[in-house]
C-alpha positions as CSV (number, residue, x, y, z in Angstrom):
1,M,114.6,101.6,73.7
2,A,116.9,100.3,71.7
3,R,115.1,98.2,68.7
4,A,115.8,97.5,65.3
5,A,112.8,99.3,63.9
6,L,111.4,98.3,60.4
7,P,112.3,100.6,57.7
8,G,109.4,101.8,57.2
9,R,106.7,99.4,56.8
10,L,104.9,97.2,58.9
11,N,102.7,94.0,57.6
12,G,102.6,96.1,54.3
13,R,101.1,99.2,55.7
14,R,103.2,102.3,55.0
15,L,104.3,103.9,58.6
16,V,104.1,107.8,58.2
17,W,104.9,110.4,61.1
18,R,102.1,111.9,63.0
19,I,101.7,115.3,65.1
20,A,101.4,114.1,68.4
21,R,100.1,116.8,71.4
22,L,101.0,116.4,74.7
23,V,97.9,116.6,77.0
24,E,98.8,115.2,80.3
25,I,102.0,114.5,82.4
26,R,102.1,111.5,85.0
27,D,105.7,111.6,87.0
28,E,106.2,108.0,87.7
29,T,109.5,108.1,89.5
30,P,111.7,111.2,90.2
31,S,113.4,110.3,86.5
32,A,110.6,108.9,84.7
33,R,107.1,110.5,83.6
34,T,104.3,109.3,81.6
35,L,103.4,111.6,78.3
36,V,99.9,111.3,77.2
37,L,99.8,112.4,73.5
38,Q,96.8,112.8,71.2
39,I,97.4,111.8,68.0
40,P,94.8,112.4,65.2
41,G,94.6,109.5,62.7
42,W,96.4,107.3,64.8
43,P,95.3,103.7,63.6
44,G,95.4,101.8,67.4
45,H,98.3,99.4,68.4
46,L,98.4,96.1,70.3
47,A,99.6,95.8,73.9
48,G,103.6,95.1,73.6
49,Q,104.2,97.5,70.5
50,H,106.5,100.5,70.5
51,V,106.7,104.0,68.1
52,D,109.3,106.3,67.3
53,V,109.3,109.8,68.0
54,R,111.1,112.7,66.0
55,L,112.8,115.8,67.3
56,T,113.6,118.4,65.3
57,A,115.7,121.2,66.0
58,E,115.0,125.1,64.6
59,D,118.3,124.0,62.2
60,G,116.9,121.5,60.7
61,Y,119.1,119.1,63.1
62,S,116.6,115.7,63.8
63,T,116.7,112.8,66.0
64,Q,114.4,109.8,66.7
65,R,114.1,107.1,69.5
66,S,111.9,104.1,70.4
67,Y,109.8,103.9,73.3
68,S,107.3,101.1,74.2
69,I,103.7,102.0,74.4
70,A,102.5,102.0,78.0
71,A,98.6,101.3,78.0
72,P,96.2,99.5,75.5
73,A,94.6,101.3,72.4
74,D,92.3,104.1,73.4
75,G,91.0,106.1,70.6
76,E,93.8,108.5,69.5
77,R,95.8,108.5,72.7
78,V,98.9,106.6,73.0
79,E,100.9,107.1,76.2
80,L,104.7,106.6,76.6
81,T,106.4,106.4,80.0
82,V,110.1,107.6,79.4
83,Q,113.1,106.8,81.6
84,Q,116.1,109.9,81.6
85,V,119.1,108.8,80.6
86,P,121.9,110.5,81.4
87,D,123.5,113.0,79.1
88,G,121.0,111.3,76.9
89,E,119.6,113.3,73.5
90,V,115.9,113.0,73.6
91,S,115.2,111.7,77.0
92,P,116.1,114.8,78.8
93,Y,113.9,117.3,76.7
94,L,110.6,114.5,77.0
95,T,111.4,114.4,80.6
96,E,112.2,117.7,81.8
97,E,111.3,120.4,79.1
98,L,108.3,119.2,77.0
99,T,104.9,120.5,78.4
100,V,101.1,120.4,78.0
101,G,100.3,121.4,74.5
102,D,104.0,120.8,72.6
103,E,104.2,118.7,69.8
104,V,106.3,116.0,68.6
105,E,106.6,113.6,66.0
106,I,105.1,109.8,66.2
107,R,105.9,107.3,63.9
108,G,104.1,103.5,64.6
109,P,103.2,101.1,65.6
110,V,105.9,99.2,65.1
111,G,106.5,95.5,66.1
112,G,103.8,92.1,66.0
113,W,105.7,89.7,67.8
114,F,106.2,91.4,71.3
115,V,102.5,91.7,71.6
116,W,99.7,89.7,73.8
117,R,96.2,89.6,72.4
118,P,93.3,89.9,75.3
119,T,92.1,86.4,72.9
120,G,95.1,84.7,74.3
121,T,93.8,81.6,77.0
122,A,97.2,80.6,78.0
123,P,98.8,82.0,81.0
124,V,101.1,84.7,80.8
125,L,104.3,85.2,82.8
126,L,105.9,89.0,82.4
127,V,109.3,89.2,83.7
128,A,110.2,93.0,84.0
129,G,114.2,94.8,84.4
130,G,114.0,98.2,85.5
131,S,111.9,100.3,82.6
132,G,111.1,97.0,81.0
133,I,108.1,97.1,82.9
134,V,106.3,99.6,80.1
135,P,105.3,97.1,77.5
136,L,104.4,94.5,80.1
137,M,101.9,97.2,81.7
138,A,100.7,98.0,78.2
139,M,99.9,94.0,78.4
140,I,98.3,93.9,82.0
141,R,96.0,97.1,81.1
142,A,95.2,95.4,78.3
143,R,94.2,92.5,80.2
144,R,91.8,94.6,82.7
145,Q,90.4,96.5,79.6
146,A,88.9,93.4,77.6
147,G,87.5,91.9,81.0
148,S,89.9,89.1,80.3
149,R,90.1,86.0,82.7
150,T,93.7,84.9,81.8
151,P,95.6,84.7,84.6
152,F,98.9,86.7,84.6
153,R,101.8,86.8,86.8
154,L,104.7,89.6,86.5
155,I,108.0,89.7,88.5
156,Y,109.2,92.6,88.5
157,S,113.0,93.5,89.2
158,L,114.5,96.6,89.9
159,R,117.1,98.4,91.8
160,E,115.1,99.8,95.0
161,P,111.5,100.7,96.0
162,G,111.6,104.5,94.9
163,E,112.2,103.3,91.1
164,R,109.0,101.3,90.9
165,Y,106.5,102.5,87.8
166,Y,103.1,102.1,88.4
167,A,103.6,101.8,92.4
168,E,100.1,103.0,92.9
169,E,98.3,101.5,90.1
170,L,99.9,97.7,90.9
171,R,99.0,98.3,94.5
172,L,95.4,98.2,93.6
173,P,93.4,94.3,93.5
174,H,93.7,92.9,90.2
175,P,91.8,89.6,90.1
176,G,93.7,87.0,88.2
177,L,97.6,89.2,88.5
178,D,100.1,88.1,91.1
179,V,102.6,90.5,91.2
180,T,106.3,89.4,92.9
181,Y,109.1,92.2,93.6
182,L,112.4,91.8,93.3
183,Y,115.1,94.5,94.3
184,T,118.9,94.0,93.5
185,R,120.1,96.8,95.5
186,V,118.1,98.0,98.3
187,V,115.4,96.4,99.7
188,P,112.2,97.5,101.9
189,D,112.2,97.2,105.7
190,G,111.0,93.8,106.6
191,W,111.6,92.5,103.3
192,A,112.3,88.7,103.6
193,R,114.2,88.3,100.5
194,Q,117.6,90.1,100.3
195,A,119.0,92.3,97.9
196,G,120.4,90.6,94.5
197,R,120.1,89.7,90.8
198,L,117.3,87.0,89.6
199,T,117.7,83.9,90.1
200,I,115.9,80.3,89.4
201,A,114.0,80.3,93.3
202,D,112.3,83.4,92.2
203,M,111.4,82.3,88.8
204,N,110.0,79.0,90.4
205,T,108.1,81.1,93.5
206,G,106.6,84.1,91.1
207,G,106.6,82.6,87.5
208,W,104.6,79.5,86.3
209,P,105.7,75.6,85.6
210,A,106.6,74.8,82.4
211,E,104.0,72.1,82.3
212,F,101.4,74.9,82.4
213,G,102.5,76.1,78.9
214,P,102.4,80.0,79.6
215,E,103.1,82.6,77.2
216,C,106.6,84.4,78.5
217,F,107.3,88.1,77.6
218,V,110.7,89.2,79.1
219,C,111.8,92.6,78.7
220,G,114.8,94.8,80.2
221,P,118.6,95.7,79.7
222,T,120.3,92.7,77.5
223,G,122.3,91.0,80.7
224,F,118.7,90.7,82.1
225,V,116.9,89.5,79.4
226,E,119.8,87.0,78.8
227,T,119.5,85.4,82.0
228,A,115.8,85.4,82.8
229,S,115.4,83.5,79.6
230,D,118.5,81.0,80.0
231,I,116.5,80.6,83.7
232,L,112.9,79.7,81.7
233,L,114.7,77.7,79.3
234,A,116.3,75.6,82.4
235,M,113.1,75.3,83.9
236,G,112.1,73.7,80.7
237,H,109.8,76.4,79.3
238,D,109.4,76.1,75.4
239,A,111.8,78.4,73.4
240,R,108.9,79.4,71.1
241,A,106.8,80.6,73.9
242,I,109.5,83.0,75.2
243,K,109.4,86.4,73.7
244,T,111.8,89.0,74.8
245,E,112.6,92.8,74.0
246,R,116.2,94.6,75.0
247,F,116.6,98.3,75.5
248,G,119.5,100.4,75.5
249,P,120.2,104.1,76.4
250,T,119.7,104.9,72.4
251,G,117.0,104.1,70.1
252,G,117.3,102.1,66.7
């Protein structure tokens, strides 16, 4: 995730680097995996926040990237879903070489605006482009964990069915959650909608009317986020209720 991370502080709290040990790996797609990390002293986090991951080589060279947290707070466990970036510096190591028992450095949680709290009562619209589903999935899981009855709608745009994250979990019944899939290149056999990018018709069908006053969370590549935000504004949604996160191949 390419974000402008806060320079070491969040709400007056000093962010420190902690040692995280990998305890579980789950494959999501051929090029993405979920890493479950155990982090002693982890202070907890909100759905939508992210962390900085730092790797240090034997010669002392260090590099870091930011990754969204994929699940709500669960003691000292933190889940990250990482998409391998071709020619990337960090993601190939995390997706191909890191094994259970290995350690990395984690700093966070970071971010206090692009978050959903279970105390919220307004309907929620989640709009994901590709791996932008990660922080939105944390919100879906936080809703389930809290037993919230807040109605959720998810519009999930991706290139083809094989790139769906959390496919089995999202196939399960989630009362109060409606999921709409959009495919931009390849569609499943018998799929009614043709392959194509997000449109106002898709948002009308899968989203909420503006008069319902929903909280809107949009996450994905910059072009996708701009398109989705423009559509929501054109539909009459309050700009203050539209929260966005953009990502790219490198971290901030």
